[in-house]
Phi, psi and omega in degrees: 000148176254128172263118178257120186250126179242114169273118189239124175224111178053045178241030180304330181293333187245347189298323180299314178299318180298311182294319177301319183294332180276315185288340179272000182298143180295331173278110191255353181280074185226159163233140181244115183255111178262116178259102179281112187271062178056046179296153178252001176255208184265021179305312181298318181297318179296315179300317180297323178300315179291324179298323180287327187267344182219116185293349179281349183261133175230135179251129172251121185256112177271128182284326180247135180295126183248350183091160188297322180302305184290328177296317178297316181293328175298316177295320181295321179299331183267347187290143182244357185283156175287334179236153184227137174228134175260131177232128175290137192287353173255007175254181177201158181278152178274142172059195182247355188245009184299311181295323179297315180297316181293317180297314182298320180291324177298314180295319182295318188257344184061030178290156179282331165210151177242135184237140171252161176285160181237169173219138176280131179250123190257353181226163186292340180267354179074027183266330183258110187230152171234116184277141175281164177218165180218140181287352182215141176229164178094201185273132176236122183247166171287149005274353180302321183303312181285312187296320187256340190237350176296336180300340180304334185260011181235020174115355177249117186286106175231290177266160177295143179253010180276165172268329181282162181081009183230141174254115186259148165289130179297324182298325179288320177297319179295319180296316181289324178050053181287124181260152178307138183261351178084007179273145173266340178237133176088015183290328177294316179299316180301316181302309182289329176301316181282331182284324192305318180297346181265359184272144172261325179197156174226162177227128180248122183263131179279069180210134174283115182232358187221129176260117179259119182283114180287127189280007178089192184273131178299133185245358178208162180289140179257103185288347180272346187299305184295311179301319181291320181287332172293317176298320181294325176300314181299317179298313182293320180296317179296317181293321179297326178288320178297324182269001182055046185257080184297333182300338184278344192306302184291318182301320180299318184283327174294319178297321179298318176299315181295326178297315179297313181299318180297318180298316181295318178299320179294323177298320180290314182301316186260016175051045179276076186096159178276185184303316182297322178297317181294319179298320178298318180294320179299313180298321179297316181291322180292338177278350177285121181304339181302320184284352172289343178298333181300327182286354182268001177303135191248319195243019179250108186299128175085353185297314183290347176269355177299132183304324180292318180293319177299317180296325176296318181296323181274355185054044182268089184297321181297316179297318180297316179300314182296320178296319179291321177298318178297321179293320178298315180296321180297325184264003185299317181296321178297319178294322179296322178295319180295319179296320179297316178298316180298320180294315182293325179294340178293342180260357182280000000 
């Protein structure tokens, strides 16, 4: 049996489509666990309707909001299937045979997880899509899996870092026993980061099987992004040392630089404080010893000569601000086009 776990928070508008896409699958030996994470809309009511009409659906109602991590783990604790799939409650599966294909491939190869490709859907009718791609398909075993692909979780985009779109062996999830990390950003990456050392093999299917609902254009600054990604750097750096994974060293530090630059640009774009406020924040971050790690990059030619990296070394807040402002102005037209597309899609 496959246990499909949906952590649902205020997705009443989309939950029906999500559940229909799962329940219509040709592979019917499933249980669908909807964990309502103290929603304030009609998410619970929609879930209860399906629970009444289909015995394969079970709703767990959380009175206090626990966040997606704990909601998923609550569902996992209740799951009875040999295999587990996480589906975000505002997304949906493609076609009617996705679960069957994933299950059959899991049985055939004995992989620890089987993954299908996804596509971002940008409009309410599902007409505007962007398909994902992967540089490798088929079965990947150890030691190649660890040596060549663990790097995906340390800043180099190779394999997917999401939890959705994958069918996991329950026994492997139990063995890894990944506990919630308390992050609001990067929790999917953290889960797979901790799971990966316990895998013997994975299988990637060259088939679009998952529709990811693109959330539109970001309209405000996210104050949790930088603190969470700094915490994630520390976690990843420690784990790379425990696993003796030297390949991650430079990628982690390059990513740390990019995280800081992105945060400053977002502050400027969304007017999160005036120039003086942003400069104060830059100085505050540059005084954090964590960002001195950026200067330790070893094997990337020209990286330490990058003007932004040089400014970080000199703790030159004005130079960093000016570089970010120039980048924001350069990308302004692109953002305006995206906003226009997002606005027009609202009428589709």
